[in-house]
Structures are given as C-alpha cells and as structure tokens.
C-alpha positions as MATLAB code, in Angstrom:
seq = 'XXXXXXXXXXXXXXXXXXXXXXXXXXXXXXXXXXXXXXXXXXXXXXXXXXXXXXXXXXXXXXXXXXXX';
ca = [
     -10.737    2.916    6.084;
     -12.664    3.822    2.993;
     -14.912    6.108    5.104;
     -11.997    8.081    6.720;
     -12.018   11.805    5.742;
     -10.686   15.118    6.948;
      -7.825   15.325    9.414;
      -8.057   11.566   10.076;
      -6.785   10.927    6.567;
      -3.269   11.198    7.974;
      -3.818    7.685    9.274;
      -4.089    6.548    5.673;
      -0.794    8.100    4.836;
       0.791    6.067    7.658;
      -1.027    2.912    6.513;
       0.232    3.371    2.923;
       3.812    3.986    4.112;
       3.608    0.848    6.257;
       2.401   -1.214    3.391;
       5.187    0.108    1.164;
       7.758   -0.698    3.812;
       6.423   -4.166    4.164;
       6.404   -4.669    0.354;
       9.982   -3.443    0.105;
      10.946   -5.838    2.873;
       9.334   -8.731    1.050;
      11.451   -7.906   -1.977;
      14.754   -7.536   -0.064;
      14.043  -10.705    1.950;
      12.753  -12.609   -1.159;
       9.588  -13.492    0.868;
       7.465  -14.632   -1.968;
       4.652  -15.999    0.363;
       4.123  -12.580    2.073;
       4.443  -10.712   -1.253;
       1.758  -12.838   -2.701;
      -0.520  -12.161    0.239;
       0.052   -8.369   -0.107;
      -0.450   -8.588   -3.831;
      -3.793  -10.439   -3.326;
      -4.891   -7.763   -0.831;
      -3.693   -4.850   -2.990;
      -6.912   -4.150   -4.947;
      -9.079   -4.019   -1.795;
      -6.349   -2.110    0.119;
      -6.213    0.417   -2.651;
     -10.012    0.879   -2.781;
      -9.978    1.492    1.018;
      -6.889    3.585    1.557;
      -5.990    5.370   -1.769;
      -6.725    9.074   -1.942;
      -5.825   10.949   -5.182;
      -2.966   13.321   -4.485;
      -2.033   11.699   -1.193;
       1.193    9.678   -1.368;
       1.048    9.186   -5.136;
       4.685    8.111   -5.104;
       3.948    5.342   -2.620;
       1.105    4.056   -4.731;
       3.137    4.116   -7.976;
       5.885    2.022   -6.285;
       3.346   -0.372   -4.826;
       1.764   -0.853   -8.260;
       5.269   -1.475   -9.724;
       6.070   -4.026   -6.985;
       2.795   -5.961   -7.318;
       2.615   -5.798  -11.119;
       6.171   -7.085  -11.565;
];
C-alpha cells in the first residue's frame, strides 16, 4: 500500500474509512481484543496508508481512539 500513487490512491481512502469503521465498532462493542490488535497494527498501517491531506479527519479520529 505504501507504493500506491495517483488515481489508485482512492483505494487508500477506502482502506482508511474501513479501519475507522472497524475501530468505532470495537469501541461500541467494547471489543478490547480487536481494539488491541488494531492499535498494535496502527503504526505500520499509518506508514503504509497515510497520505497528508487525504482523510485527515479519519486519521485524527484513529489517533484519538488508539491513544486513549
């Protein structure tokens, strides 16, 4: 995912939205096991998927969820 560029970057938006939806579900379901897994993956996930200026609100919420 880290090598994705150009028009294909829309896939990264979808991936970030999916991760945010999953993280929100973990909070609402109180699924600590799954939340811990996503939290552990978050640094590598961010390095691969994050693009400055794309979905900044998603990333801010993900950081808030995993730093809480």
